[in-house]
N, C-alpha and C positions, 0 to 999 in steps of 0.2 A: 581792699577787702570790702565786699558788699555787706548790706545791712544784715543779711541772714547767715553770713559765714561765721564760723567759730571753730574751736578745736574739733577735729574729726573723731568719729566713733570707730572703734576697731573691735566690734563684738563678733566673735567667731560664730558661724552658723550652727556649730555643734552645741552651743550653750542653750539650755532649756528656758530661754526668755519667754515670758508670757506671750501668747499669740497676739494679743491686742497691743503689745508694745513693740512688736517687730517693725522696724523702719522708723520708729519715733526718735526724735532728737531731744536732748536735754533742754529744758526751758532756760532762757536767760538772754538779756540784752548783751550786745557785744561789750566785752571788757578790754579796752584797748588803751595803750599808753600814748595818749595824745594831750596836748596842752589844755584843751577846753572840752571837758566832759559834761554835756547837757542832755544826757539820754536816759537816766534812771531816777529822775525826780528827787535827788538827794538835796539836803540843805547844804549849800556850798561853803558855809562858814563853820569852822571847827569849834568845839566846845571852848568856853571861856577858861582861861588858866585857873581860875578859882574852882571851876567844876572839875577840871583834870586833877587838881590837888585833892579835892574831896573824894573823887573816885579812888585815887591811889590810897588814901587813908582808910577808906571803907574796906577795900580789898585787902590791904595789909592787916587790918584787924581780924578778918576772918581766915586769913591764910593758914594760921596754925591749926585750924579746925577742918582743913580740907581732907583729912582722913575719915571724916564722918560725912554721911549723906546730908544734903541740905534740907531745909524745911519743905517737906513735900507739898504743903498747902500754901506756902509763901504768904502767910497771913499778914505780915508787916507790909509787904509790897502791895497786897490787895487793899489794905487800908490806905496806902499812898495813892492808889488809883482812885479810890472813893473820894479822898480829899481833893485831888486834882479835878475830877469831874464836877464836884460841887462848886469849885472856884471857877473853872473854865466855862462850864455850860449850865450851871445852876441845877444839875441833876442830883437829887437827894436819894442816894443809894446806900445799901449796907454792904459790909464786907462779903457776905454770902452771895451778893449779886455781881461780884467782880471775879475775874479769872485772868491769869497771865500765862504767856507762852513765849516761845522763841520767835518773835515777830508775829505780825498779823497773819502771815502765811500759815503758821502752825495753828493759830486760832481758827482760820477758815478750814483747814484740813480736819481739825478735831470736830468741827460742826458737821462736816460731810461724813466723817466716821460715825458720829452719833445719830444723825438724822437721815443719812443717805443709805447707800448699800444696794445689793441686788433687789430688783423689783421696785426700787424707789426712783423718783425723778426730782431733779432740781431745776428750777425755772429762773432764767436770767433775762436781761433786756439789753440787746446789742445795739450799737457797739459798747463793749464793756471790757473789763480786765481779762486779759488773755489767759490768766492762770485758772480761772474758774472751771473751764472744761477739763483741765488737767486734774484738779481736785476730784472732779466727778469721775474721770477715768480711773484714777488711782483707788477710788473707793467703790468701783463697780456701780456707780450711780448714773442713770440716764441724764443727759443734759439737753434741755429744750430752751428755746428763745422766743420772746415776744419782742418784735422790732420797735425801736424808738421812733419818734417823729423825725421829720427831716431836719429839724433844728436841734436834734439830740436830746430834747426833753422826753420824759417818760410818757408813752402813750398809755394812760391809765386804763382807758376802756379796753384796749387790746390786751393789756396785761391781766386785767380781771377776767376777761373772756378766756385767756389761756389758763388761768388758775382753775376755772370751772371745767375746762376741757381736759386738761392734763392731770389734775389731781396731784400736784407736786407735794412732796414733804417739806421742801424748802423753796422759798422765793428769795433770790439773792439780788439785792439792789446796791447801788454805790452812790455816795454823795459826799463830796463832789465825785462825779464819775470819772473813771480812768478808761480811755485816754482823752475824753472830751472836756473834762472840767465842769460838767453840768451839775447843778444842785438839784436835790429832790425836795420840792416844797412840802411842808408839813401836812397840808390839806390832802395832797396826793398820797402821801404815806399813810395817812389815816384811812383813806379809802381802800388802799391795799390791805391794811391790817384788818379792817372790818370785813372785807371780802374773805380773807383767810380764816377769820374766826368762825365763818359759816361754812366754808368749803371742806369737803372730805378729802382725805389722802388716799389715792389709789392703792388698793391692796392692804390698807390698814384696817384696824378695827373701827366699828362705828363710834363716832364721837371724837375721833382723832382729827386734828386740823393742822394745816401747814404752819411752820414758823416763818417769820420774815427776818432776814438777815440784812442789816444795813452796814455796809463797809464804809467807815468814816476815816480812812487812812489820812486824808488830806484836810480834814474838817477845820483845823486851826487857821487855814488860809482863807476861810470864807469871809465875806464882808461883815462888818459889825452889825449886830442885831439879828443875824440869821440863827435860828435855834438849832440845837443838836437833836437827833433822834433819841438820844439817851434820856431826854426829858419826858418821853412818852412811855418809858418802861413800866412805870407804876400803873398806868392805865391799860397796858396791853402785855399780858404775860407771854404772848407768842412772839415778842420782839426781841431780837438779839442785835447788839451794836458792837461792831469790831473796830478797834482803834489801834494805833501804833505810836511808839516813840521815835520811829525812824525818820520821819519827815520834818515836821515843824520843830521837833525836839532835838534835831541834830544828833541822832543817836542810832543811825542806820547800822553801824558796825557792832553795836551792842546786842542787837536782835532781841527787842522787847516789844511784844504786842499784848493787847488785853481785850477782854470781852466784858461788856455790861449787858445784863439780862436778868430775867427772873431767877430766883434760886432754883427753880425746877430745871430750867435750861442749863444753868451752871452745873447742877448735879449730873445731868445727862453727859455733859462734856467730861466731867471728872471720871466717868466710867471708862472712857476710851483713852484718857491721857496716859502717856508712858510714866512709869515710876520715876520720881525725882527729875522731871523733865526740865526744870529750871535750875541751873547750877547755882551754887552759893555765890560764885563770882558775879554771875549775871544779876542776881538779886541785889547784891551789894552795890554794883554799879548803878542800877536803876534807882535805888533809894538815894544814892548820892546826887543823882541828876534831879530828882524831885526836890531835894533840899535846896536846889538852885534853879527853880522853875523860871524865875524872871530872866536870869542870864541865858538859860537854854532857849527861851522863846524870844529873845531880844531882837532877832533879825526878821521875825515874821512880818511885821508891819512894813519893813523896807522891801522884802521880797514881794509882798502884795503890791506895793507901789511900782516896783520894777515890772511886775506882770501887766499892770494897767498901761504903763508907758510902752512896753514892748508890743502889746496888742494894738495900741494906737499907731505905732510906727509900722507894724506889719500891714495895717490897712492902707497905708499910703503907697505901698508897693503895687506894681502891676506885673502880671505874668501873661505873656502872649496877648497883650492888649487889654486885659481885664484885671480889676483890682483883686488882691488876695482876700480870701475869706478867713476869718478868725472866729473860732467857736467861743462864745462867752464862757469864761472860766472863773471858778472860785477856788482854784487850786494854785500850786506853784509851778504850773506848766501851761502851755498853750498848744492847742491843735490848730494848725494853720495850713492854708493852701486852698483846698477844696477842689482844685482843678488841675493839679500837677499830673500830667500824663506821663511823666518820667521821674517820679519821685526817687527812685533808686539812683538815678544819675545825679540828681541834686544832692542826695545824701553822700554819694561818693566824692563829689566835687567839694563839698564842705569838709569831708574827712581829709581830703588831700591838703586842705588849708588848716588842718589841725583842730577842726571843730566837729565834735561827735554829737549828733542828735539821734532821733529815733524814727524809723519807718514802722508805723503802727497805726491801727485804726482803719477806717474805710479807705478804699482806693482814692488817690488824689490828695491825701493829707499827710502831713508830717507833724511830729510833736517835738517841742523844745521845752526843757525845764529852765527855771530861772537860776542863773549863776551870780557870781559877784559882778560888780559894776564893770570890772575889766573884762571878764569873760563875756558879758553881754555886748560890750563894745566890739569885741572881736567877732562875735556871732553876727552882729549887724554888718560889719565890714565884709565878712566872708559871704554872707547871703547876697549882699549887693553885687559882689563880684560874680556870683554863681548864676543868678537868675538870667536867662537868655534875654529877657526884655524887662528892664526896670525903669518904670516911669513914675513920676509923681501923680497920684490920683488928683482929680479935680477937687 
């Protein structure tokens, strides 16, 4: 199966599917039953047994109340988000400045619902997360791009010029960026925020300015000392920071994301949220996980070390006589290659050996997320077998 293959669609032509969705495929990386899955940036380590026990106890406690709707405002969970951000990033926020949803995907969709729409434009910086244009499509928001530098860092001047030219209602940035792993320096973010605080929004009333959304899905994997954008919220009311428990928190199956922003932005999102969008079971599981934050994050340092070791190893390989390129990453994945002219074949050959990675990002590159020590050993073995020419770099 190739990187792009998946379950086929059988949509009859007689169905009144929206015209702009005709021919579209459902989003998603391949979900295949293979021994080594390194394609969707999951934390490869399961929750600690103590965490599993705490989740079961919390869910059992609320099970007799499942005939009633959950807390629509999930206030206790929002307080847990506040407490965690204060500890993890030093961000001093109030409950009214936090909001939860079913994964950061729903957070981003709610932002597009609240601030996008017909006649509105969202601006991103490519290469970046491939779901952003789909959020835009689904909310009838135009999607425009300012291209990153050759090293995948943000071209701040080009981005500011695009803000002035396009008049977006949203500027969507990612740190660490997916699929490159690139961080967004705080000085660069401040320049973007200041530009947006002065820029008009096309088609909006006078005095309306763009919001800046920073997607920090992978922020816990950053190097020590690197600040979070959440620490700037008090200074910039047009800043929204999206987070998730899926990655570093080893909670992808629970579907818990959250948003940190000014109370004004949170209240805008509350307008478009579905009633009772976070189930009582989800809220209980998330609260249990936060009670065991240390256990949940116990593997982050190890995965960061594995990332650094894997990056060093990849740079020792050669492909058709040239050393592989590896994009600097502050995440739990690496974008590597840079010059693969047959990346689909390399993907397929790895898959034949039971190793699933991802064909994503600019042409010539592949992405691998960090797995267990055993999984990474198998990845190294398989890649060494697959590359047509593997030489030790000087």
